[in-house]
C-alpha positions as a printed NumPy array, in Angstrom:
array([[ -2.303,  15.304,  -4.626],
       [  1.307,  13.978,  -5.888],
       [  0.808,  12.005,  -9.432],
       [  2.613,   9.026, -10.09 ],
       [  5.007,   8.955, -13.035],
       [  6.846,   6.022, -12.378],
       [  6.629,   2.682, -14.099],
       [  5.451,   0.356, -11.117],
       [  2.93 ,   2.281,  -9.082],
       [  1.474,  -0.243,  -5.935],
       [ -2.049,   1.277,  -4.322],
       [ -2.654,   0.515,  -0.963],
       [ -6.316,   0.387,   0.556],
       [ -7.62 ,  -0.184,   3.584],
       [ -7.999,   0.584,   7.204],
       [ -5.892,   3.342,   8.97 ],
       [ -5.773,   3.129,  12.844],
       [ -3.831,   5.006,  15.463],
       [ -1.878,   2.684,  17.543],
       [ -1.445,   3.197,  21.652],
       [  0.102,   0.05 ,  22.669],
       [  0.697,  -0.24 ,  26.106],
       [  2.741,  -3.177,  27.811],
       [  4.064,  -5.293,  28.849],
       [  1.569,  -6.607,  31.117],
       [  1.766,  -8.602,  33.699],
       [ -1.839,  -9.248,  33.674],
       [ -5.344,  -7.512,  32.824],
       [ -6.896,  -5.057,  34.23 ],
       [ -9.295,  -5.869,  36.15 ],
       [-12.373,  -3.193,  36.145],
       [-12.084,  -0.424,  38.7  ],
       [ -8.524,  -1.551,  39.38 ],
       [ -5.161,  -0.711,  37.764],
       [ -1.573,  -2.284,  35.465],
       [  1.389,  -1.109,  36.212],
       [  2.734,  -1.18 ,  31.597],
       [  6.413,  -1.214,  30.643],
       [  5.643,   0.911,  28.356],
       [  3.243,   3.233,  26.78 ],
       [  3.596,   4.197,  23.136],
       [  1.513,   5.81 ,  19.885],
       [  2.236,   5.021,  16.371],
       [ -0.345,   4.805,  12.86 ],
       [ -1.334,   1.561,  12.374],
       [ -3.695,  -0.378,  10.65 ],
       [ -3.379,  -3.419,   8.515],
       [ -3.109,  -1.991,   5.419],
       [ -1.735,   1.856,   6.142],
       [  1.36 ,  -0.648,   7.653],
       [  1.351,  -2.4  ,   4.512],
       [  1.801,   1.353,   2.308],
       [  4.561,   1.78 ,   4.895],
       [  6.256,  -0.712,   4.378],
       [  6.225,  -1.083,   1.086],
       [  7.033,   3.353,   0.79 ],
       [ 10.027,   1.875,   2.795],
       [ 11.356,  -0.224,   0.406],
       [ 10.931,   1.449,  -3.025],
       [ 12.745,   4.878,  -1.567],
       [ 15.699,   5.651,  -4.441],
       [ 13.633,   3.778,  -6.752],
       [ 12.16 ,   6.539,  -9.56 ],
       [ 10.606,   3.577, -11.431],
       [  8.557,   2.642,  -8.471],
       [  5.982,   4.409,  -6.346],
       [  3.237,   3.575,  -3.543],
       [  0.048,   5.602,  -2.347],
       [ -2.648,   4.874,   0.909],
       [ -6.273,   5.106,   0.084],
       [ -8.096,   5.856,   3.373],
       [-10.443,   7.745,   5.565],
       [ -9.199,   9.991,   8.764],
       [-10.674,  11.819,  11.122],
       [-10.305,  15.905,  11.351],
       [ -7.84 ,  15.447,  14.177],
       [ -4.265,  15.626,  16.177],
       [ -4.476,  11.251,  15.213],
       [ -3.845,  11.883,  11.547],
       [ -1.945,  14.074,  11.583],
       [  0.339,  11.756,  12.924],
       [ -0.74 ,   9.609,   9.9  ],
       [ -0.032,  11.862,   7.296],
       [  3.751,  12.2  ,   8.702],
       [  4.342,   8.716,   8.627],
       [  3.284,   8.216,   5.458],
       [  5.114,  11.268,   4.198],
       [  7.98 ,   9.991,   6.183],
       [  8.061,   6.401,   4.487],
       [  8.404,   6.993,   0.529],
       [  4.268,   6.968,   0.59 ],
       [  1.826,   9.306,  -0.994],
       [ -0.891,  10.8  ,   1.372],
       [ -4.119,   9.611,  -0.833],
       [ -6.281,  10.241,   2.55 ],
       [-10.208,  11.235,   2.812],
       [-11.489,  13.03 ,   6.046],
       [-14.497,  13.217,   7.398],
       [-14.471,  15.862,  10.1  ],
       [-17.865,  14.189,  11.481],
       [-15.602,  10.966,  13.255],
       [-13.21 ,  10.75 ,  14.847],
       [ -9.67 ,   8.901,  13.248],
       [-10.137,   4.929,  13.892],
       [ -7.679,   4.153,  16.539],
       [ -6.32 ,   0.631,  18.813],
       [ -5.108,   0.311,  22.268],
       [ -2.785,  -2.927,  22.468],
       [ -2.052,  -4.599,  25.463],
       [  0.648,  -6.848,  25.009],
       [  2.162,  -9.819,  28.167],
       [  4.266, -12.483,  27.65 ],
       [  3.44 , -15.079,  25.535],
       [ -0.342, -12.537,  23.89 ],
       [ -1.824,  -9.619,  22.631],
       [ -5.111,  -8.506,  23.469],
       [ -7.479,  -5.234,  21.9  ],
       [-10.062,  -2.298,  22.522],
       [-10.661,  -0.839,  18.789],
       [-12.769,   2.111,  17.29 ],
       [-12.967,   1.706,  13.637],
       [-13.845,   5.907,  13.562],
       [-12.947,   7.389,  10.447],
       [-12.164,   3.297,   8.991],
       [-15.189,   2.443,   9.329],
       [-17.136,   4.762,   7.605],
       [-14.497,   3.593,   4.175],
       [-16.4  ,   3.27 ,   1.033],
       [-15.737,   3.064,  -2.583],
       [-17.031,   7.172,  -3.333],
       [-13.439,   7.983,  -1.19 ],
       [-11.252,   5.941,  -3.276],
       [-11.373,   8.284,  -6.766],
       [ -7.491,   8.868,  -5.513],
       [ -6.61 ,   4.961,  -7.202],
       [ -8.176,   5.925, -10.343],
       [ -6.472,   9.49 , -10.835],
       [ -2.66 ,   6.879, -10.526],
       [ -4.094,   4.539, -12.73 ],
       [ -5.501,   6.545, -15.73 ],
       [ -3.477,   9.736, -14.654],
       [ -4.541,  13.3  , -16.632],
       [ -1.589,  15.045, -16.894],
       [  1.189,  12.176, -16.238],
       [  1.479,   8.551, -18.367],
       [  0.143,   6.148, -15.857],
       [  1.933,   2.766, -14.759],
       [  2.928,   0.347, -17.02 ],
       [  3.052,  -2.223, -14.117],
       [ -0.062,  -1.387, -11.491],
       [ -0.592,  -3.614,  -8.258],
       [ -3.943,  -2.766,  -6.026],
       [ -3.741,  -3.989,  -2.249],
       [ -6.824,  -4.234,  -0.608],
       [ -6.551,  -4.706,   3.109],
       [ -8.059,  -4.226,   6.566],
       [-11.641,  -6.181,   4.808],
       [-13.627,  -6.448,   8.718],
       [-12.532,  -3.445,  10.212],
       [-14.494,  -1.37 ,   6.974],
       [-17.838,  -2.236,   7.105],
       [-19.373,   0.936,   4.407],
       [-16.615,  -0.969,   1.891],
       [-17.437,  -4.555,   2.042],
       [-20.853,  -4.356,   0.16 ],
       [-19.447,  -2.941,  -3.242],
       [-15.901,  -4.027,  -3.472],
       [-16.429,  -6.596,  -4.871],
       [-18.203,  -4.491,  -7.933],
       [-15.724,  -2.046,  -7.927],
       [-12.732,  -4.504,  -8.625],
       [-14.11 ,  -6.272, -11.47 ],
       [-15.152,  -2.5  , -12.542],
       [-11.549,  -1.984, -11.87 ],
       [-10.567,  -5.032, -14.198],
       [-13.317,  -4.14 , -16.909],
       [-11.89 ,  -0.584, -17.668],
       [ -7.592,  -1.417, -17.926],
       [ -8.577,  -4.234, -20.061],
       [ -8.173,  -2.844, -22.785],
       [ -5.485,  -0.443, -21.764],
       [ -1.428,  -1.146, -21.545],
       [ -1.437,  -1.429, -17.673],
       [ -0.866,  -4.82 , -16.317],
       [ -3.122,  -4.904, -13.79 ],
       [ -2.782,  -7.051, -10.334],
       [ -5.036,  -7.075,  -7.059],
       [ -3.802,  -8.835,  -3.443],
       [ -5.723,  -8.951,  -0.65 ],
       [ -6.139,  -9.682,   2.992],
       [ -9.093,  -9.883,   5.616],
       [ -7.536,  -9.152,   9.253],
       [-10.022, -10.74 ,  11.882],
       [-13.549, -10.987,  11.472],
       [-14.48 ,  -9.698,  15.341],
       [-17.777, -11.403,  15.211],
       [-16.028, -14.44 ,  14.284],
       [-19.185, -14.427,  11.302],
       [-16.421, -14.43 ,   8.52 ],
       [-18.627, -13.372,   5.315],
       [-19.702, -10.204,   4.571],
       [-19.219, -11.094,   1.132],
       [-15.386, -11.963,   1.399],
       [-16.544, -14.844,  -1.138],
       [-17.404, -12.784,  -3.829],
       [-13.897, -10.275,  -3.342],
       [-12.308, -12.964,  -3.43 ],
       [-13.391, -13.639,  -6.9  ],
       [-11.955, -10.597,  -7.896],
       [ -8.666, -11.595,  -6.876],
       [ -5.572, -12.556,  -7.568],
       [ -4.128, -13.303,  -4.369],
       [ -4.639, -13.558,  -0.822],
       [ -3.397, -13.224,   2.222],
       [ -4.982, -14.977,   4.982],
       [ -3.267, -16.001,   8.035],
       [ -3.887, -19.201,  10.016],
       [ -7.523, -17.937,  12.126],
       [ -8.382, -16.381,   8.64 ],
       [ -8.103, -19.399,   6.258],
       [ -9.68 , -21.722,   8.802],
       [-12.547, -19.19 ,   9.889],
       [-13.731, -17.913,   5.833],
       [-12.465, -22.036,   5.005],
       [-14.608, -23.477,   7.193],
       [-11.752, -25.782,   7.557],
       [ -9.58 , -26.758,  10.347],
       [ -6.762, -28.526,   8.832],
       [ -4.723, -25.61 ,   7.391],
       [ -3.142, -28.091,   3.79 ],
       [ -7.213, -28.095,   2.889],
       [ -8.175, -24.637,   4.392],
       [ -5.651, -23.769,   1.266],
       [ -7.127, -26.021,  -1.239],
       [-11.352, -24.297,  -0.988],
       [ -8.896, -21.015,  -0.985],
       [ -7.832, -21.165,  -3.647],
       [-10.027, -22.124,  -5.97 ],
       [-12.069, -18.797,  -4.767],
       [ -9.4  , -16.423,  -6.004],
       [ -7.564, -16.092,  -9.132],
       [ -4.297, -17.112,  -9.304],
       [ -3.125, -18.105,  -5.593],
       [ -2.982, -17.91 ,  -1.672],
       [ -0.768, -18.064,   1.226],
       [ -1.5  , -18.286,   4.502],
       [  1.212, -16.911,   6.798],
       [  1.584, -18.991,   9.812],
       [  3.989, -17.294,  11.725],
       [  6.781, -19.683,  12.905],
       [  5.611, -22.523,  11.562],
       [  6.452, -20.401,   7.671],
       [  3.969, -20.492,   5.521],
       [  1.765, -23.119,   3.011],
       [  1.4  , -21.25 ,  -0.757],
       [ -1.483, -23.091,  -3.266],
       [ -2.456, -22.108,  -6.316],
       [ -5.394, -21.698,  -8.088],
       [ -3.835, -23.996, -10.754],
       [ -2.773, -26.343,  -8.446],
       [ -5.963, -26.779,  -6.203],
       [ -7.903, -27.952,  -9.578],
       [ -5.445, -30.219, -10.817],
       [ -5.614, -31.469,  -6.954],
       [ -2.198, -31.219,  -5.859],
       [ -1.433, -30.01 ,  -2.406],
       [  0.254, -26.917,  -1.249],
       [  3.594, -26.264,  -0.575],
       [  5.085, -25.013,   2.669],
       [  7.879, -23.276,   3.323],
       [ 10.21 , -22.969,   6.807],
       [ 11.477, -20.39 ,   7.736],
       [ 15.03 , -19.837,   6.534],
       [ 17.723, -20.897,   9.413],
       [ 19.343, -18.143,   8.938],
       [ 16.87 , -15.926,  10.756],
       [ 16.335, -14.745,  14.159],
       [ 12.747, -13.809,  13.563],
       [ 12.111, -10.922,  16.069],
       [  8.722, -11.276,  16.783],
       [  5.988, -13.334,  14.74 ],
       [  2.929, -10.588,  14.349],
       [  1.932, -10.442,  10.774],
       [  4.148, -12.996,   9.394]])
């Protein structure tokens, strides 16, 4: 396994999927029927894996920064595709393997105005804290110098049911272990969608252990139980250590800091820069 010798390291934990993207399609197929898709392609996916790929690509050529991805896959062709994607994106592959289950897969149906998903979480559904020893290998490497700054990003919370029960404790212990070192730790968190629409699973306990929370509009409303996004921002900001950013697609984003929320100050709204013409607001 590659060890981090960089001054700054970003470790990403969470979901890894093979995405099969079908579209554009005019309508959903009826049972027993068929529809024509403009294209069908496969690509590495999963909220967490996509973040790692993006960060690793941005760090390319920077000897002072590195990125690793920590998830769970099966022993199959889909896993091989994900591993190649990580390698090509300058990301250290720290994927654990469970040969008893397949790699997670998501079929994405895209239309003119929206998307739909059919998902089997596969190995991602079995990802648990015992698969994350490789994270600490980067924080306190036995044969190298630890990074001065270590950022941990956790994503795909609702796609990882086996991870949820012990995640808050895992993050708390990691922070406690690093409190006596020179490593500057920060933690960010993104849940992704809850298919059950319950928006619980211990999410608020996890939020207490993170610095920054990054929900979209649907997730912010679901977890806060507030329909108004500014009210949701205030509720959620008081649950984390530093602040939150609610991503609002074409409407920009809403930022609220913990200190501002505690002081009764309103959240800040940001708009898309006028010289940018986005092609796809997914994840933005």
